C-alpha positions as CSV (number, residue, x, y, z in Angstrom):
1,X,5.8,4.1,-17.6
2,X,7.1,5.8,-14.7
3,X,6.8,3.4,-10.8
4,X,3.6,5.2,-9.4
5,X,2.1,4.8,-13.2
6,X,1.8,7.4,-14.2
7,X,3.1,8.3,-18.0
8,X,5.9,10.6,-18.7
9,X,3.4,13.0,-20.3
10,X,0.3,12.9,-18.0
11,X,0.3,15.5,-15.7
12,X,2.0,14.9,-12.2
13,X,-0.2,14.5,-9.0
14,X,2.8,13.2,-6.7
15,X,4.6,17.0,-6.1
16,X,1.2,19.2,-7.0
17,X,-0.7,21.8,-5.0
18,X,-1.4,20.7,-1.6
19,X,-2.9,18.6,0.4
20,X,-4.5,15.7,-1.5
21,X,-8.0,13.9,-0.8
22,X,-10.4,11.7,-1.4
23,X,-14.1,11.9,-2.6
24,X,-16.9,9.9,-4.0
25,X,-17.8,11.8,-6.9
26,X,-14.7,13.5,-8.7
27,X,-17.7,15.6,-11.0
28,X,-19.4,16.9,-7.6
29,X,-15.9,16.6,-5.3
30,X,-17.4,17.3,-2.0
31,X,-14.8,16.8,1.6
32,X,-16.1,13.8,4.2
33,X,-16.6,15.4,7.2
34,X,-13.7,14.7,9.1
35,X,-11.7,15.8,5.8
36,X,-12.9,19.6,5.9
37,X,-11.7,19.6,9.4
38,X,-8.9,18.0,8.6
39,X,-7.6,20.5,5.6
40,X,-9.2,24.3,7.8
41,X,-8.4,23.0,11.0
42,X,-4.8,20.8,11.1
43,X,-3.6,22.1,8.1
44,X,-5.1,26.2,8.2
45,X,-6.5,25.7,4.4
46,X,-8.5,28.8,3.7
47,X,-11.2,29.3,1.2
48,X,-9.4,29.0,-3.1
49,X,-6.6,27.3,-1.5
50,X,-5.8,24.6,-4.6
51,X,-6.1,20.7,-3.4
52,X,-6.2,17.4,-5.4
53,X,-9.1,14.9,-5.3
54,X,-9.1,11.9,-6.3
55,X,-12.3,9.2,-6.4
56,X,-10.1,6.2,-5.0
57,X,-10.6,4.3,-8.9
58,X,-6.8,5.6,-10.5
59,X,-8.4,9.4,-11.5
60,X,-7.6,12.3,-10.0
61,X,-8.2,15.9,-10.8
62,X,-7.1,19.6,-9.1
63,X,-9.8,21.5,-7.3
64,X,-10.0,24.9,-4.5
65,X,-11.2,24.7,-0.8
66,X,-14.2,26.8,-1.2
67,X,-17.4,27.4,2.0
68,X,-18.7,24.4,2.2
69,X,-17.8,22.7,-1.1
70,X,-15.0,22.2,-3.1
71,X,-14.8,23.4,-7.0
72,X,-13.1,21.4,-10.1
73,X,-10.3,23.6,-10.8
74,X,-9.2,20.7,-14.3
75,X,-9.6,18.3,-15.8
76,X,-10.5,14.3,-14.4
77,X,-6.8,12.9,-14.8
78,X,-7.4,9.3,-15.2
79,X,-3.8,7.2,-14.6
80,X,-2.4,4.3,-16.7
81,X,-2.9,1.3,-14.7
82,X,0.2,0.1,-13.4
83,X,0.6,-3.7,-13.0
84,X,-0.5,-4.9,-9.7
85,X,2.1,-6.0,-6.9
86,X,1.5,-7.3,-3.2
87,X,3.3,-7.3,-0.2
88,X,1.9,-10.4,2.6
89,X,3.7,-10.2,6.0
90,X,3.1,-12.5,9.0
91,X,2.0,-11.1,12.2
92,X,4.0,-9.3,14.3
93,X,3.5,-7.6,17.6
94,X,2.3,-4.2,18.7
95,X,2.5,-1.5,16.0
96,X,4.5,-3.1,13.9
97,X,1.7,-4.0,11.6
98,X,0.3,-0.6,10.9
99,X,4.3,0.6,10.4
100,X,3.7,-1.7,7.5
101,X,0.5,-1.2,6.1
102,X,1.8,2.6,6.1
103,X,5.3,2.5,4.5
104,X,3.4,-0.2,2.1
105,X,1.2,2.0,1.0
106,X,3.1,5.1,0.8
107,X,5.3,2.9,-0.9
108,X,2.7,2.0,-3.7
109,X,2.0,-1.8,-3.1
110,X,-2.1,-2.4,-4.4
111,X,-1.9,-5.8,-1.7
112,X,-0.9,-5.9,0.9
113,X,-1.9,-9.0,2.8
114,X,-1.2,-10.5,6.8
115,X,-0.7,-14.3,7.1
116,X,-1.0,-16.1,9.6
117,X,2.3,-18.2,9.9
118,X,2.7,-21.0,11.5
119,X,5.7,-19.8,13.8
120,X,3.9,-16.3,14.6
121,X,4.0,-15.6,17.9
122,X,0.6,-13.3,17.7
123,X,-2.1,-15.0,17.6
124,X,-5.6,-13.4,17.2
125,X,-9.2,-13.5,18.3
126,X,-12.0,-12.6,15.4
127,X,-12.9,-9.5,17.5
128,X,-9.0,-7.9,17.7
129,X,-9.2,-9.0,13.5
130,X,-11.9,-6.8,12.7
131,X,-10.6,-4.1,14.9
132,X,-7.9,-4.3,13.2
133,X,-9.2,-4.5,9.4
134,X,-10.5,-1.0,10.5
135,X,-7.7,0.2,11.9
136,X,-5.4,-0.5,9.2
137,X,-8.6,0.5,6.4
138,X,-8.2,3.6,8.0
139,X,-4.4,3.7,8.5
140,X,-3.5,3.3,4.5
141,X,-6.1,6.2,3.6
142,X,-4.3,8.3,5.5
143,X,-1.0,7.7,4.3
144,X,-3.2,7.0,0.1
145,X,-3.4,10.3,1.0
146,X,-0.1,11.8,2.4
147,X,1.6,10.1,-0.8
148,X,-1.2,11.0,-3.1
149,X,-2.1,8.6,-3.8
150,X,-4.9,8.1,-6.6
151,X,-6.1,4.4,-4.8
152,X,-6.3,3.1,-1.8
153,X,-4.7,-1.1,-1.4
154,X,-6.4,-3.6,-0.7
155,X,-6.1,-5.0,2.8
156,X,-6.4,-9.1,3.6
157,X,-6.6,-10.9,6.9
158,X,-5.0,-13.1,8.4
159,X,-4.9,-15.8,5.3
160,X,-3.6,-19.3,6.4
161,X,0.5,-19.2,5.3
162,X,0.4,-22.5,3.9
163,X,-2.8,-22.6,1.6
164,X,-1.4,-19.0,0.6
165,X,1.3,-19.4,-0.3
166,X,0.6,-23.1,-2.5
167,X,-2.3,-20.5,-4.0
168,X,-0.4,-17.2,-4.8
169,X,2.1,-18.4,-6.6
170,X,4.2,-15.3,-4.3
171,X,8.6,-15.4,-3.6
172,X,9.5,-16.7,0.0
173,X,11.6,-13.9,1.1
174,X,14.8,-16.5,2.6
175,X,18.0,-15.9,3.3
176,X,20.4,-16.8,0.6
177,X,17.6,-17.0,-2.0
178,X,17.4,-15.4,-5.6
179,X,19.0,-11.3,-5.4
180,X,15.3,-10.1,-5.7
181,X,16.4,-8.1,-8.8
182,X,17.4,-11.2,-10.5
183,X,13.5,-12.5,-10.8
184,X,10.7,-10.9,-12.0
185,X,7.8,-11.6,-9.3
186,X,5.2,-9.4,-8.5
187,X,4.1,-10.6,-5.1
188,X,6.4,-10.9,-2.1
189,X,5.9,-12.8,1.3
190,X,7.7,-12.4,4.6
191,X,8.5,-14.9,7.1
192,X,8.1,-14.1,11.3
193,X,10.6,-13.9,13.0
194,X,11.7,-17.5,13.8
195,X,11.4,-17.8,9.6
196,X,9.6,-19.8,7.8
197,X,8.3,-23.2,9.1
198,X,9.2,-26.3,6.6
199,X,5.7,-27.0,6.0
200,X,5.6,-23.3,4.6
201,X,8.9,-24.0,2.0
202,X,7.7,-27.1,1.2
203,X,3.8,-25.0,0.0
204,X,5.3,-21.8,-1.5
205,X,4.8,-22.9,-5.3
206,X,7.0,-19.5,-6.5
207,X,11.3,-18.8,-5.5
208,X,12.5,-17.7,-2.7
209,X,14.2,-14.5,-3.0
210,X,16.8,-12.3,-0.8
211,X,16.0,-9.2,0.5
212,X,19.6,-8.3,0.9
213,X,23.5,-9.5,2.7
214,X,22.0,-9.4,6.1
215,X,19.7,-10.6,8.0
216,X,16.4,-8.1,8.6
217,X,13.9,-8.3,11.1
218,X,10.1,-8.0,9.7
219,X,9.6,-5.1,10.1
220,X,12.3,-4.4,7.9
221,X,12.1,-6.5,5.8
222,X,8.4,-5.7,4.2
223,X,9.6,-2.4,3.5
224,X,12.5,-3.4,2.1
225,X,10.2,-6.0,-0.4
226,X,7.9,-2.7,-1.3
227,X,10.6,-0.9,-2.1
228,X,12.7,-3.6,-4.9
229,X,9.2,-4.3,-6.2
230,X,7.9,-0.8,-7.0
231,X,11.4,0.0,-8.1
232,X,11.2,-3.0,-10.1
233,X,7.9,-2.4,-11.8
234,X,9.2,0.5,-13.6
235,X,10.7,-1.3,-15.6
236,X,8.2,-4.3,-16.7
237,X,6.8,-3.3,-20.2
């Protein structure tokens, strides 16, 4: 099994011809208006050009662009399911959360959780949270298309850090913890720039893990954690 969930004898979606888009029905694939505008405009595709389509449920097929529609150009491929992995991060300033959502999606992380940590500087009200939810889902969809994923990550925000750490069993990134490669884990939580509070450390039921020998910014730590988890997944049975 590869890190992306493809068995060695399956046709490879990554590296296949043309761009990748999501459709609601693989039997009768139809591009949405925004996606058709993108592939014909920004990508300058023409009728007959190759692309791949996915239903977001771990299935995909090759297709060709036709006037007002898509033409199936290969069988529906159902990919082997890979063990799901989760990265949670404490809310950070500016556009950094969107960067994390984008990169974690590209890497192949299945669940992305934004935490309301005790030492987080950023505080969002309900209106801002809902706007962020819409924006992050759009960013994740675009990143999944760019990276030729067959699934879209689930995104949760904003979860209380103490209760989530207690319930999830996630490992927490903490300087001086065990090397992440030395333990089998499927979820990692990244603290805020100010570090985890004593209450959060006490609540955590998973191990403390290290992401390296240097102190990382929160967004860098999130990307590093996703990279390490996806890499480790390829060796799980």
